Structure formats: structure tokens, C-alpha cells
C-alpha positions in Angstrom: -2.8 59.3 38.6 -4.3 57.4 35.6 -2.1 55.2 33.5 -2.9 54.7 29.9 -2.1 51.3 28.5 -1.3 50.8 24.8 -2.1 47.4 23.5 -0.9 46.6 20.0 -2.9 44.6 17.5 -0.3 41.8 17.5 -0.6 41.5 21.3 -4.3 41.2 21.1 -4.0 38.6 18.4 -1.6 36.5 20.5 -4.0 36.7 23.5 -7.0 35.7 21.2 -5.0 32.7 19.9 -4.0 31.6 23.4 -7.6 31.9 24.6 -8.9 29.8 21.7 -6.2 27.2 22.3 -7.1 26.9 26.0 -10.7 26.5 25.1 -9.9 23.8 22.6 -7.8 21.8 25.1 -10.8 21.7 27.3 -13.3 20.8 24.6 -11.3 18.3 22.4 -11.1 14.9 24.1 -7.7 13.4 24.5 -6.9 10.0 23.0 -7.6 7.2 25.4 -4.7 5.4 26.9 -4.4 1.7 26.1 -4.6 -0.7 29.1 -2.0 -3.4 28.4 -3.7 -6.7 29.1 -2.6 -9.9 27.3 -6.1 -11.3 27.9 -7.3 -8.9 25.3 -5.5 -11.0 22.7 -7.5 -14.1 23.6 -9.6 -13.8 20.3 -6.2 -14.6 18.5 -5.4 -17.8 20.3 -7.1 -20.1 17.7 -5.3 -18.4 14.8 -2.0 -18.4 16.7 -2.2 -22.1 17.5 -3.5 -23.3 14.1 -3.2 -22.3 10.5 -6.6 -20.6 10.5 -6.7 -17.0 9.5 -7.2 -14.4 12.3 -10.7 -13.0 12.8 -11.5 -9.3 12.4 -11.9 -9.2 16.2 -8.4 -10.6 16.7 -6.9 -8.1 14.3 -8.7 -5.2 16.0 -7.5 -6.4 19.5 -4.0 -6.8 18.1 -4.0 -3.2 16.7 -5.4 -2.0 20.0 -2.6 -3.7 21.9 0.2 -2.8 19.4 1.9 -0.4 21.8 2.0 -3.2 24.5 3.7 -5.8 22.4 7.3 -4.9 23.5 6.2 -5.2 27.1 4.8 -8.6 26.4 8.0 -9.7 24.7 10.0 -8.6 27.7 7.9 -10.7 30.0 9.4 -14.2 30.3 6.0 -15.8 30.7 4.5 -14.2 27.6 7.6 -14.1 25.4 7.2 -17.7 24.1 3.6 -17.0 22.9 4.2 -13.5 21.5 7.4 -14.5 19.7 6.0 -17.7 18.2 5.8 -18.3 14.5 2.0 -18.4 14.8 1.8 -15.0 16.5 4.2 -13.5 13.9 1.9 -14.9 11.1 -1.2 -13.5 12.8 0.4 -10.1 13.2 1.5 -10.1 9.5 -2.0 -11.2 8.4 -3.5 -8.3 10.4 -1.1 -5.8 9.0 0.5 -5.1 12.4 4.3 -4.9 12.1 6.1 -7.1 14.6 7.9 -5.0 17.1 11.7 -4.7 17.2 12.3 -3.9 20.8 
């Protein structure tokens, strides 16, 4: 007994879209996760502890670590540095909004 299968055009289109999506997931690289490390902010120490403007390296590191700032604020050892007026000034100068956690 031979069964005949009818496949509609819309079913084929759905299958084609799913296949392309699966291929793209494999080909398109995912965004890299940030490793939270307060040491990465060391280029900002001079600007935080003085009135000098932050360097471009400092601002880039601050932008890279932006998603980590709330964790740093919750750490009793780091809170005093991250929450200091100098750190707030540097964040503002770099265009990084200070987190409200």
C-alpha cells in the first residue's frame, strides 16, 4: 500500500524558514558574556581619586563592565569605591548611567 502525502505550499515555506533559522543560529556568533572583574576598572583609578578626566581606556572598560556595576555596589568591599563621588563623576564623564540597583 502506497500512501500519498500532500504538502501545502505554506507547510513548505514554514519548513524552509525553520531550516534557514537553524542555519543562522549556527553561523551567527552570539554576543560574548562579560566577565565581571573589578580589576578591569583599574585604568579609572587615577580619574576616580583625582579631578583628572577619565581616559578613553577607562571609559571603554567602564562600558564593558556596566552590567557588573550593581554586583560591585552590593559587595561591601567594593561599594565604597563604586559609590564614591569620584566614581560617579567618571561614570557621568564616560556617558555611563550610574546604576540604580
